C-alpha positions as CSV (number, residue, x, y, z in Angstrom):
1,M,27.9,5.8,-61.1
2,S,29.6,8.8,-59.5
3,Q,30.3,9.0,-55.8
4,N,27.8,10.7,-53.5
5,P,28.8,14.4,-53.8
6,Y,27.4,15.0,-50.3
7,A,30.0,12.8,-48.9
8,Q,32.9,14.6,-50.5
9,N,34.9,17.3,-48.6
10,L,32.0,17.9,-46.2
11,D,33.6,16.5,-43.1
12,R,33.0,17.2,-39.5
13,N,35.2,19.9,-37.9
14,P,35.1,22.0,-34.7
15,A,33.3,24.8,-36.6
16,N,30.3,22.6,-37.6
17,H,30.2,19.8,-35.1
18,Q,30.2,20.0,-31.3
19,P,29.0,17.4,-28.8
20,L,25.6,18.0,-27.4
21,T,25.7,18.7,-23.7
22,P,23.5,20.6,-21.2
23,L,26.5,22.5,-19.8
24,T,26.4,25.0,-22.6
25,L,22.8,25.9,-21.6
26,L,23.9,27.3,-18.3
27,E,26.7,29.2,-20.0
28,R,24.2,30.8,-22.4
29,A,21.8,31.7,-19.7
30,A,24.6,33.4,-17.7
31,Q,25.7,35.3,-20.8
32,V,22.2,36.4,-21.9
33,F,20.4,36.8,-18.6
34,P,23.2,37.3,-16.1
35,D,21.0,39.2,-13.6
36,H,17.9,37.0,-13.8
37,P,17.2,35.0,-10.6
38,A,18.5,31.5,-11.0
39,V,18.2,30.0,-7.5
40,I,16.0,30.7,-4.5
41,H,16.5,28.8,-1.3
42,G,15.2,30.2,2.0
43,N,17.0,33.5,2.4
44,T,19.5,32.7,-0.3
45,R,19.1,34.3,-3.7
46,Y,21.5,34.3,-6.6
47,T,21.5,35.1,-10.3
48,Y,22.6,33.2,-13.4
49,R,25.9,35.0,-13.3
50,A,26.5,33.8,-9.8
51,F,25.2,30.3,-10.6
52,W,27.6,30.0,-13.5
53,Q,30.5,31.2,-11.4
54,R,29.8,28.9,-8.5
55,A,29.5,25.9,-10.9
56,R,32.9,26.8,-12.4
57,R,34.4,27.2,-8.9
58,L,33.2,23.8,-7.9
59,A,34.6,22.3,-11.1
60,S,37.9,24.1,-10.5
61,A,38.2,22.8,-6.9
62,L,37.4,19.3,-8.0
63,A,40.0,19.5,-10.8
64,R,42.6,20.6,-8.3
65,H,41.8,17.5,-6.3
66,G,42.6,15.4,-9.4
67,I,39.1,14.7,-10.5
68,G,38.7,14.2,-14.3
69,K,37.3,11.9,-17.0
70,G,36.1,8.5,-15.7
71,D,36.0,9.6,-12.1
72,T,32.8,9.5,-10.0
73,V,31.7,12.3,-7.7
74,S,28.9,11.0,-5.3
75,V,26.5,13.4,-3.7
76,M,24.0,12.8,-0.9
77,L,22.1,16.1,-1.0
78,S,18.6,17.4,-0.6
79,N,17.0,19.8,-3.1
80,T,19.4,22.6,-2.3
81,P,21.7,24.9,-4.3
82,A,24.6,22.6,-3.8
83,M,22.8,19.8,-5.7
84,L,22.1,22.2,-8.6
85,E,25.7,23.3,-8.7
86,A,26.9,19.6,-8.7
87,H,24.8,18.9,-11.9
88,F,27.0,21.4,-13.8
89,G,30.2,21.6,-11.8
90,V,30.9,17.8,-11.8
91,P,30.5,17.2,-15.5
92,M,32.5,20.3,-16.3
93,T,35.6,18.3,-15.2
94,K,34.4,15.4,-17.5
95,A,33.6,13.4,-14.3
96,V,30.3,11.6,-13.6
97,L,27.7,12.7,-11.1
98,H,26.3,10.0,-8.8
99,S,23.3,11.2,-6.9
100,I,22.4,9.0,-3.9
101,N,18.8,8.5,-2.8
102,T,18.6,10.1,0.6
103,R,16.3,7.5,2.0
104,L,18.7,4.5,1.5
105,D,20.3,2.6,4.4
106,A,24.0,2.4,5.0
107,A,24.6,-1.0,3.4
108,V,23.1,0.0,0.1
109,I,25.0,3.3,0.1
110,A,28.2,1.5,0.8
111,F,27.5,-0.8,-2.1
112,Q,27.0,2.1,-4.4
113,L,30.1,4.0,-3.3
114,D,32.2,0.9,-3.9
115,H,30.5,-0.1,-7.2
116,A,30.9,3.5,-8.5
117,E,34.4,3.8,-7.2
118,A,33.6,7.2,-5.7
119,R,36.5,9.6,-5.5
120,V,34.6,12.4,-3.8
121,V,31.5,12.4,-1.6
122,I,29.5,15.6,-0.9
123,V,27.1,15.0,1.9
124,D,24.4,17.2,3.5
125,R,24.7,17.2,7.3
126,E,21.1,16.0,7.5
127,F,22.4,12.7,6.2
128,S,25.8,12.5,7.9
129,A,24.9,9.7,10.3
130,V,23.9,7.2,7.6
131,M,26.8,8.3,5.4
132,K,29.3,7.9,8.2
133,E,28.1,4.3,8.7
134,A,28.2,3.7,4.9
135,L,31.8,5.0,4.6
136,A,32.8,2.7,7.5
137,R,31.4,-0.3,5.6
138,A,32.7,0.8,2.2
139,K,36.1,-0.1,0.7
140,A,36.2,3.2,-1.2
141,Q,38.0,6.1,0.6
142,P,36.8,9.2,-1.1
143,L,37.4,12.8,-0.1
144,V,34.4,13.7,2.0
145,I,33.0,17.2,1.9
146,D,30.3,18.4,4.3
147,Y,27.4,20.6,3.0
148,D,26.2,22.8,5.9
149,D,23.1,24.4,4.6
150,P,23.0,28.0,5.8
151,D,19.2,28.0,5.3
152,Y,18.5,24.8,7.2
153,P,15.2,25.6,9.0
154,A,15.5,26.3,12.7
155,D,12.3,24.3,13.3
156,A,13.5,21.4,11.2
157,P,12.1,18.0,12.1
158,Y,15.5,16.5,11.6
159,P,18.5,18.1,13.4
160,K,21.8,18.6,11.5
161,G,24.2,15.7,12.0
162,E,27.9,16.0,12.9
163,R,30.5,17.0,10.4
164,I,32.2,13.9,9.0
165,G,34.2,15.4,6.2
166,S,37.7,16.9,6.0
167,Q,36.4,19.9,4.1
168,D,33.4,22.3,4.1
169,Y,31.5,22.7,0.9
170,E,31.4,26.5,0.9
171,A,35.1,26.7,1.6
172,F,35.8,24.1,-1.1
173,V,33.8,26.1,-3.7
174,A,35.4,29.3,-2.6
175,S,38.8,27.8,-3.3
176,G,37.9,27.3,-6.9
177,D,38.4,29.7,-9.8
178,P,35.2,31.5,-11.1
179,E,36.9,31.8,-14.5
180,F,37.9,28.1,-14.6
181,A,38.4,26.8,-18.2
182,W,35.8,24.1,-17.9
183,A,35.8,21.2,-20.4
184,M,33.3,20.2,-23.0
185,P,32.8,16.4,-23.2
186,D,35.2,14.8,-25.7
187,D,32.2,13.0,-27.1
188,E,28.5,13.5,-26.5
189,W,28.3,9.8,-25.7
190,D,30.5,10.4,-22.7
191,A,28.8,9.6,-19.3
192,I,27.4,12.6,-17.4
193,S,25.6,10.9,-14.5
194,L,25.0,7.6,-12.7
195,N,21.7,6.6,-11.1
196,Y,21.0,3.4,-9.3
197,T,17.8,1.5,-9.7
198,S,15.8,0.6,-6.6
199,G,17.3,-2.9,-6.3
200,T,14.3,-4.6,-4.8
201,T,15.9,-7.9,-5.6
202,G,19.6,-8.2,-5.2
203,N,22.0,-5.3,-5.6
204,P,20.8,-2.2,-7.5
205,K,22.0,-1.6,-11.1
206,G,23.9,1.5,-12.0
207,V,22.1,3.3,-14.9
208,V,24.5,5.5,-16.9
209,Y,23.3,8.6,-18.8
210,H,25.3,10.5,-21.5
211,H,25.6,14.2,-22.3
212,R,23.6,13.8,-25.5
213,G,20.6,12.3,-23.7
214,A,20.7,14.9,-21.0
215,A,20.8,17.8,-23.5
216,L,17.9,16.3,-25.6
217,M,15.9,15.8,-22.4
218,A,16.3,19.5,-21.6
219,Y,14.8,20.4,-25.0
220,S,12.0,17.8,-24.6
221,N,11.1,18.8,-21.1
222,T,10.8,22.4,-22.2
223,I,8.3,21.3,-24.9
224,H,6.3,18.8,-23.0
225,A,6.1,20.7,-19.7
226,G,5.3,23.9,-21.5
227,L,8.2,25.9,-20.1
228,G,7.9,29.4,-21.5
229,R,10.5,32.2,-21.0
230,H,11.7,32.4,-17.4
231,P,9.6,29.7,-15.8
232,V,9.6,29.4,-12.0
233,Y,10.1,25.8,-11.0
234,L,9.4,24.4,-7.5
235,W,11.6,21.4,-6.5
236,T,9.1,18.9,-5.2
237,L,10.7,16.1,-7.1
238,P,13.9,14.8,-5.6
239,M,16.9,15.7,-7.7
240,F,18.4,12.3,-6.8
241,H,15.6,10.7,-8.8
242,C,16.7,10.3,-12.5
243,N,18.6,13.6,-11.9
244,G,15.3,15.3,-11.2
245,W,14.0,14.0,-14.6
246,C,16.8,16.2,-16.0
247,F,15.1,19.4,-14.9
248,P,18.3,20.8,-13.2
249,W,19.7,21.1,-16.7
250,T,16.3,21.9,-18.4
251,L,15.7,25.2,-16.5
252,A,18.8,26.8,-18.0
253,L,17.3,26.5,-21.5
254,Q,14.7,29.2,-20.7
255,A,16.6,30.9,-17.9
256,G,14.1,29.7,-15.3
257,T,14.2,30.1,-11.6
258,H,14.9,27.1,-9.3
259,V,12.9,27.3,-6.1
260,C,14.5,24.8,-3.8
261,L,12.5,22.8,-1.3
262,R,14.1,20.5,1.3
263,W,11.0,18.8,2.4
264,V,7.6,18.3,0.7
265,R,5.1,19.9,3.0
266,A,1.8,21.5,2.1
267,K,2.4,24.9,3.7
268,A,5.9,25.2,2.3
269,M,4.6,24.4,-1.2
270,Y,1.7,26.8,-1.1
271,D,4.0,29.6,0.3
272,A,6.5,29.1,-2.5
273,I,3.8,29.1,-5.2
274,A,2.2,32.3,-3.8
275,D,5.4,34.1,-2.9
276,H,7.6,33.3,-5.9
277,G,5.0,32.9,-8.6
278,V,5.8,29.2,-9.2
279,T,4.6,28.1,-12.7
280,H,5.8,24.4,-12.8
281,L,6.5,21.5,-10.5
282,C,6.8,17.7,-10.8
283,G,6.2,14.9,-8.5
284,A,4.5,11.6,-7.7
285,P,0.8,11.3,-6.9
286,V,1.6,11.6,-3.2
287,V,2.6,15.3,-3.8
288,M,-0.8,15.9,-5.4
289,A,-2.4,14.3,-2.4
290,T,-0.5,16.6,-0.1
291,L,-1.6,19.7,-2.0
292,I,-5.3,18.8,-2.3
293,N,-5.6,17.4,1.2
294,A,-3.9,20.4,2.8
295,E,-5.6,22.1,5.7
296,E,-7.2,25.5,5.0
297,T,-4.6,27.1,7.3
298,E,-1.8,25.7,5.1
299,R,-3.2,27.0,1.8
300,R,-2.5,30.2,0.0
301,A,-4.3,31.9,-2.9
302,F,-2.4,32.4,-6.2
303,A,-3.4,33.9,-9.5
304,Q,-1.4,31.7,-11.9
305,T,-2.3,28.2,-13.1
306,V,0.5,25.9,-12.1
307,T,1.5,23.0,-14.4
308,F,2.0,19.8,-12.4
309,S,3.8,17.0,-14.3
310,T,3.3,13.6,-12.6
311,A,4.4,10.0,-13.3
312,A,3.4,6.6,-11.9
313,A,-0.2,5.6,-12.0
314,P,-2.6,7.8,-13.9
315,P,-4.3,10.2,-11.5
316,P,-8.0,9.3,-10.8
317,E,-10.6,11.6,-12.1
318,S,-11.5,12.9,-8.6
319,V,-7.8,13.9,-8.1
320,L,-7.6,15.7,-11.4
321,A,-10.8,17.6,-10.6
322,A,-9.5,18.5,-7.1
323,M,-6.2,19.7,-8.6
324,A,-7.9,21.8,-11.2
325,E,-10.1,23.4,-8.5
326,A,-6.9,24.2,-6.5
327,G,-5.3,25.9,-9.5
328,F,-3.2,23.1,-11.0
329,S,-3.1,21.7,-14.5
330,V,-1.9,18.1,-14.5
331,T,0.3,16.5,-17.3
332,H,0.6,12.7,-17.0
333,L,4.1,11.2,-17.9
334,Y,5.6,7.8,-17.9
335,G,9.2,6.6,-18.0
336,L,11.9,4.7,-16.1
337,T,15.3,5.4,-14.6
338,E,16.7,3.8,-17.8
339,T,15.0,6.5,-20.0
340,Y,16.2,9.6,-18.1
341,G,12.9,9.8,-16.3
342,P,9.8,10.6,-18.4
343,A,9.9,9.5,-22.1
344,V,6.2,9.2,-22.7
345,V,3.5,11.9,-22.4
346,N,-0.2,11.8,-22.4
347,E,-0.4,14.3,-25.2
348,W,-3.9,15.8,-24.6
349,K,-6.0,16.8,-27.6
350,T,-8.5,19.6,-27.4
351,A,-11.0,17.5,-29.2
352,W,-11.2,15.3,-26.1
353,D,-12.2,18.2,-23.8
354,G,-15.8,17.8,-24.7
355,L,-16.0,14.0,-24.0
356,E,-18.3,12.8,-21.4
357,G,-17.0,11.4,-18.1
358,A,-16.2,7.8,-18.9
359,A,-14.8,8.4,-22.4
360,K,-12.6,11.3,-21.1
361,A,-11.4,9.2,-18.2
362,T,-10.4,6.4,-20.5
363,R,-8.1,8.7,-22.5
364,K,-6.6,10.2,-19.3
365,A,-5.8,6.7,-18.1
366,R,-3.4,6.1,-21.0
367,Q,0.3,6.7,-20.7
368,G,0.5,8.3,-24.2
369,V,3.0,8.8,-26.9
370,R,6.7,9.2,-27.2
371,Y,8.6,12.2,-26.1
372,A,10.0,14.4,-28.9
373,A,13.5,13.1,-28.2
374,L,12.5,9.4,-28.2
375,E,12.8,7.8,-31.6
376,G,10.8,4.6,-30.9
377,L,8.0,3.5,-28.6
378,A,6.4,0.1,-29.2
379,V,4.4,-2.7,-27.6
380,L,6.1,-5.9,-28.7
381,D,5.8,-9.6,-28.2
382,P,9.1,-10.1,-26.2
383,Q,9.5,-13.6,-27.7
384,T,9.1,-12.7,-31.4
385,M,9.9,-9.0,-31.1
386,T,7.0,-8.2,-33.4
387,P,4.4,-5.5,-32.6
388,V,1.2,-6.7,-31.0
389,P,-2.1,-5.6,-32.7
390,A,-3.0,-2.0,-32.0
391,D,-6.4,-3.0,-30.7
392,G,-6.1,-1.7,-27.2
393,E,-6.5,-5.2,-25.9
394,T,-3.6,-7.4,-26.9
395,M,-0.8,-7.2,-24.3
396,G,2.9,-7.0,-25.0
397,E,6.0,-5.5,-23.4
398,V,6.5,-1.8,-23.7
399,M,9.9,-1.1,-25.4
400,F,11.9,2.0,-26.1
401,R,14.5,3.0,-28.7
402,G,16.3,6.3,-29.0
403,N,18.7,8.9,-27.7
404,I,17.1,9.2,-24.2
405,V,17.7,5.5,-23.4
406,M,20.6,4.9,-21.1
407,K,24.1,3.9,-22.2
408,G,23.7,0.7,-20.1
409,Y,24.3,-0.7,-16.7
410,L,27.7,0.1,-15.1
411,K,29.9,-3.0,-14.9
412,N,27.0,-5.3,-15.7
413,K,27.3,-6.5,-19.3
414,A,24.8,-9.4,-18.8
415,A,22.0,-7.1,-17.6
416,T,22.8,-4.5,-20.3
417,D,22.7,-7.2,-23.0
418,E,19.4,-8.6,-21.7
419,A,17.8,-5.1,-21.4
420,F,18.8,-4.3,-25.1
421,A,18.0,-7.7,-26.6
422,G,16.7,-7.3,-30.2
423,G,17.7,-3.7,-30.5
424,W,15.1,-2.3,-28.1
425,F,15.1,-1.4,-24.4
426,H,12.9,-3.9,-22.6
427,S,11.0,-2.0,-19.9
428,G,9.5,-5.0,-18.1
429,D,6.1,-3.2,-18.3
430,L,3.2,-4.8,-19.9
431,G,0.8,-2.7,-21.9
432,V,-1.4,-2.4,-25.0
433,M,-1.3,-0.2,-28.1
434,H,-4.4,1.7,-29.0
435,P,-5.4,2.2,-32.6
436,D,-4.4,5.9,-32.4
437,G,-0.8,5.0,-31.3
438,Y,-1.3,5.8,-27.6
439,I,0.1,3.1,-25.2
440,Q,-1.5,2.1,-21.9
441,L,0.2,0.2,-19.2
442,K,-1.5,-2.9,-17.8
443,D,1.1,-4.1,-15.3
444,R,4.7,-4.9,-14.6
445,S,5.4,-8.4,-16.0
446,K,6.0,-9.6,-12.4
447,D,2.8,-8.0,-11.2
448,I,0.3,-9.9,-13.4
449,I,-1.9,-12.1,-11.3
450,I,-2.7,-15.5,-12.9
451,S,-5.8,-16.8,-11.2
452,G,-7.3,-20.0,-12.5
453,G,-5.5,-19.6,-15.8
454,E,-6.9,-16.0,-16.2
455,N,-4.6,-13.0,-16.3
456,I,-5.6,-10.2,-13.9
457,S,-4.0,-6.8,-14.2
458,S,-3.3,-5.4,-10.8
459,I,-3.5,-1.9,-12.3
460,E,-7.0,-2.6,-13.5
461,V,-8.1,-3.7,-10.0
462,E,-6.3,-0.6,-8.4
463,D,-8.1,1.7,-10.9
464,A,-11.5,0.3,-9.6
465,L,-10.4,0.7,-6.0
466,Y,-9.4,4.3,-6.6
467,K,-13.0,5.1,-7.6
468,H,-14.1,4.5,-4.0
469,P,-14.3,7.9,-2.3
470,A,-12.6,6.8,0.9
471,I,-9.5,5.4,-0.6
472,A,-6.3,7.5,-0.5
473,A,-3.8,4.8,-1.7
474,C,-4.0,1.2,-2.6
475,G,-1.9,-1.7,-4.0
476,V,-3.0,-5.0,-5.3
477,V,-0.8,-8.1,-5.4
478,A,-1.1,-11.9,-5.8
479,R,-1.4,-14.3,-2.9
480,A,-1.0,-18.0,-3.2
481,D,-4.3,-20.0,-3.3
482,E,-4.7,-23.8,-3.3
483,K,-7.6,-23.8,-5.7
484,W,-6.9,-20.9,-8.0
485,G,-3.1,-20.8,-7.9
486,E,-3.2,-17.2,-6.8
487,T,-5.8,-14.6,-6.2
488,P,-5.7,-10.8,-5.8
489,V,-5.6,-9.2,-2.4
490,A,-5.8,-5.4,-1.8
491,F,-4.0,-3.2,0.6
492,V,-5.8,0.0,1.3
493,E,-5.0,3.3,3.0
494,L,-8.0,5.4,3.8
495,K,-8.2,9.2,3.5
496,P,-8.0,11.0,6.9
497,G,-11.4,10.9,8.6
498,R,-12.9,8.4,6.2
499,Q,-14.1,4.9,7.0
500,A,-14.9,1.9,4.9
501,S,-15.2,-1.9,5.6
502,A,-13.5,-4.7,3.6
503,E,-17.0,-5.9,2.6
504,E,-18.0,-2.5,1.3
505,I,-14.8,-2.2,-0.7
506,I,-15.1,-5.7,-2.2
507,A,-18.8,-4.9,-3.1
508,H,-17.6,-1.7,-4.7
509,C,-15.1,-3.6,-6.9
510,R,-17.9,-6.0,-8.0
511,N,-19.7,-3.0,-9.5
512,H,-16.6,-2.2,-11.7
513,L,-14.9,-5.6,-12.4
514,A,-15.6,-9.2,-13.3
515,A,-16.0,-11.2,-10.2
516,F,-12.8,-13.2,-10.7
517,K,-10.8,-9.9,-10.8
518,C,-12.1,-8.6,-7.5
519,P,-9.8,-8.9,-4.4
520,R,-10.6,-11.8,-2.1
521,H,-9.3,-9.9,0.9
522,V,-8.8,-6.3,1.8
523,F,-6.2,-5.2,4.4
524,F,-6.1,-1.7,5.9
525,V,-2.5,-0.5,6.2
526,E,-0.3,2.5,5.7
527,I,0.9,1.8,2.2
528,P,4.7,1.5,1.9
529,K,6.2,3.9,-0.6
530,T,9.6,4.8,-2.0
531,S,11.1,8.2,-1.4
532,T,9.6,9.3,-4.7
533,G,6.1,8.2,-3.8
534,K,5.9,4.9,-5.7
535,I,4.1,2.1,-4.0
536,Q,6.5,-0.7,-3.0
537,K,4.8,-3.8,-4.4
538,F,7.6,-6.1,-3.2
539,R,6.8,-5.1,0.4
540,L,3.1,-5.7,-0.2
541,R,3.9,-9.2,-1.5
542,E,5.9,-9.9,1.6
543,M,3.0,-8.7,3.7
544,A,0.5,-10.8,1.7
545,R,2.5,-14.0,2.5
546,T,2.3,-13.4,6.2
547,L,-1.3,-12.1,6.6
């Protein structure tokens, strides 16, 4: 038998094989659409030509400081032009971008700076106080650069903090060469960014992304968010969250316009949508609530339909209807930090448009199918690693496999090996597989409530609660019970101006759930959320133990 002819003299070489990276997307946009608006931030406007030059200047200045492959550049920035520039300028030096959650306390920031071995920190003056404390706690001694936003609102609710760095960001960028010979990654597997998990128990884990995954996410986001030529994207999703679901890199693919937004406020969002012709935005359900609950004086009319991509819990039917009435089309996504943000999309089929209420809502409640860049999505028995029956009822663990799964956890082999056991990424989410291949989450493995030997999905109970017209947000957790082991309790936040009693809400649940699944107690509180709008179940569990 002769050797495979397709393996003979057909080797990789620089002419036919280059590493995938999102950096070339900005280069192309600057070459093809140099005068198209790239960034809008307050009174600041600049084109793709200027965006490309500023990113190269930043890379040049970092390289002159000795930053290169294997180094970490940490940034604590809001959704501003500097954050966009960092997403390109830092990896142009082969270094890794570490975006810090701006809501973290000094102790956690200090841990991240040390764990990441930060060589440079770029910090917005809004966050200088907490960063100053973090640096005092940390062993790392990075170069600190102050970002003094020239468009910081005069009526800002948070005043600028003091300068804590040895250099000013604009001066640092200006010192760089706009024609800097930036570097492609040596390998598309090379790290491009570092994002830490929330760390609700113990220290957070550092999730490492690679250039290949970032590039593939740019293509997939373009497809699944429906980004046509020159989209206008409003930054309501924090860029520190999974690198803004990779949208800082994505927009370059279609030469879109970034509309920066420092704080998510109803009037500012409506003004941006109306004034700049925003076509797309992303965010947690809390952003939708801000839009649909806005006062009439905060709203603005706009002609276009705006695509809103949201993750976390599926939006209730009432929210989807209110969003549609306000001019928004909602796309439901699901993913984790470890999957570069969204990796699953509720791919809506036109045949479902004509379904009646309950049947339609059932399909909208599902997380969906894999992103185009994800090679495998399954619901498996975590013990046997075999697929559960696709019956929409049998629960297993949702698992991922593909090029938009993280490299692993930085300096944490044990956690990496555990996460990748059996050749799949274990999400920790429990779900079912429907006969048509769509998955639906039922709970986090740690959030399943076992009452009297029966499994209760907190998500199922929350879905019932959200059908009550007075409830704005809710969370259901287990509370120890001498008789049943544990029982569900509900924490409820009411809509402004609405009232409801605990008895009324429990009665409402009984109309939608089996009696044993209904919450035994209802507590009215302001629901604790993360900076990205996710409900903090661990805090609700703590509250349940003390109430």
